[in-house]
N, C-alpha and C positions, 0 to 999 in steps of 0.2 A: 613825359615824366621823369627820367633820369636827372635833369635840374631843379626838379621841386624843391628841393634841401627835406625833403621828409624826413630822410634817415640824418640829418643832422645832430640831432641832440643824442641818438645810439650813438654816431663815431665818436663825438666830443665825452661821454661816459666811458666808453672803451678806451679813449688816450689818457682819460684822467685815470682811470684804474690802472693801465700800463705804468704812466708816470709813477703813481705812487709805488706801486710793487718794486718797482726799481730802485728807487728813493728809500723804500724800507729793508730791502734787502741791503745796501750798500750803509745804511744807517745803522744797523743792527750788527754787522760784521764791523766795524767802525768804533762801533760802543764796547764789543767785545776785548778789537785789538789796544783802543784807545786804555781800556780800563786795567789790561794786563801791564801792557805798557806804563803807565801811572804806579801801578804796585810795584813792576820792578825798578822802576827810576826812583821809587819815594817821590814820586810831584803830585802835588795838590792840583795845580795848575790842568797836568793831565788827566787827573781824577774826575775834576768837573769838567773837563770838555768832554770825555768818557760817557759822564751823564747828560750832560748837555744832548751828545749822540742817542744816548738810550730814549731820552724824552721825546726826540724829534722821531723815532722809531716809533714810537707809540702815537703821533699826534699823526702818523701818517698810516699806522693802523686801524686808529680810528677815524680817521678822514674817509678810508676803503668802505668801511662798514658805513660810513654817513652816505655815500653817492646811491641818489635816486632814491631816497630818504626823504622825510617830510621837512619843512622848515625847520621845525620844532626841535625834531633830531639832532641836524645837524649845528644849531644851536648849543643844543645840551652836547653836542663833541666837541664843538672848539669850548664849552666851559670846563669839559674835563681835561680839556689837554691844555689850559690855562692853569686849573687846580694844580695837574701834575708834575707842570714844570716852576711851579711858585713854593711846592714841597721842596723837590730836587736842588731849585735854587736856597734856599733856605738849608737844607742840608750841606750843600758846600761851604756854605759859610760856619758852621757846626765844626765842619771837618777842619778846616783853616785855622779856626780857633786852638784845636783841639794839637794841630800839629807846630803852631807857635806855641802853646805850652811845653810839648814833649820833645821838639824839634825834629830834624827830618833832616837829610842830604841829599836833595835831588840831582841825578843826573841830566847834565843838561845835554848829552849828545843824543838820548832817546827824547827827552822834550823835545829837540827839533827835527828830529826822523819823524818821530810819531805825527807831530802838528802837522808838518809839511805833507804827510800824503793825506793826514783827515783833510786840510787846506783845498787841496787838490778833487778830493771826493766831494766836498761841498761844493764850490764853485760849477762841477757839474750838476748836482743836484740841483741846483741854485738857477742855473740856466735852463733846465727841464720842467722847472716849476716855474720861469717867469709868468708863462700866461695863466696864471693862477693867483696873480697878487693881486687882480682884480676881481676876483672872482667871487664864488661864497664862502660866507664867513668862516666855516670848518678849510676849505681850501687856503684864502688867506692867512692861516694859523700855519698852515705847513709850509708857506715860504716863507713866514715871520722867524718862524722856531729854525729855518735855513740859513739866514740872514743873520741871525744870532751867532750860529755857529761859526761861518766868516769872520767873522770878530773876534770871536773868542780863540780862534786856529790862529792869527795875526799876534794876537796877545800873549799865546803860549810860545810862538817862535822867539817874540821878543825878550819875554821872560828866560826863555833857554840859553840865546847868547849872553843875556845880563848874568845869570847864572855862572856861565863858563868865564866870561869877562873877568867879574869881580869876586868872583869865588864863594859867596852868600847864598843862602837860598832864599834870602828875604823875596827877590824879585818873582820866584814861584810863590810864595806867601800872597804876594800884592796880585798876581794875575787871576790867582785862585779867588780870593776874594773880589776881585773886580768880574770874573765872570760870575760869579753866585748873584753878585749884584747886577749884572746885566742880564739874566735870565729871569730875574723877578721881576725887573723894568718890563721884559716881555712878555713873561705871565700875566701882569697887570693890562696890560695892552690888547693882550688877546681876551681877557676877561670882562674889559669895558668893550669891547669890539661885542663880543656876543651878546652883553647888554642891552647894546643902543640897537642891536638887530631886532633883540626880542620885546626893545619898546615901539618899534616901528609896526 
């Protein structure tokens, strides 16, 4: 009886919950750290990255609630995650525009250091979430969120290096805008995935 596999679904659910709790805690912490660092460093790139981490934490919380629920609930959870991400991406673009108009002087050392820390966290979470990237729609959404974060972290590091090297804030504005656009793209992908699941 021990080899019948009868407990496998419960074990899988417990593993998913454990991974999502760790991912939620790490992303929530980095959202706060990144937000404070972005404010101190006057960096739209770091602020955009922090908002992205906050949206991830929201996605993980929703995914946790969705485990063991109906397929419809999971589709709605993924749709809500995508909608939140879409709004945050648009908000980042607005903030970049505001700083272009009023100016800012980002501190490159803060940008690079904070983005390196975020990258380490996101690579850890991405590895933990790897088994979920082909799972149910609400779990695939969490993997997509984290994949977007890794790209964003690398972009902020590059922008920080360019700000330091060129002595201009424009690389920070550019990466902030690119992260915002990338976030919007990921949101659309998640929403399409959820719609596809709903149509099946």
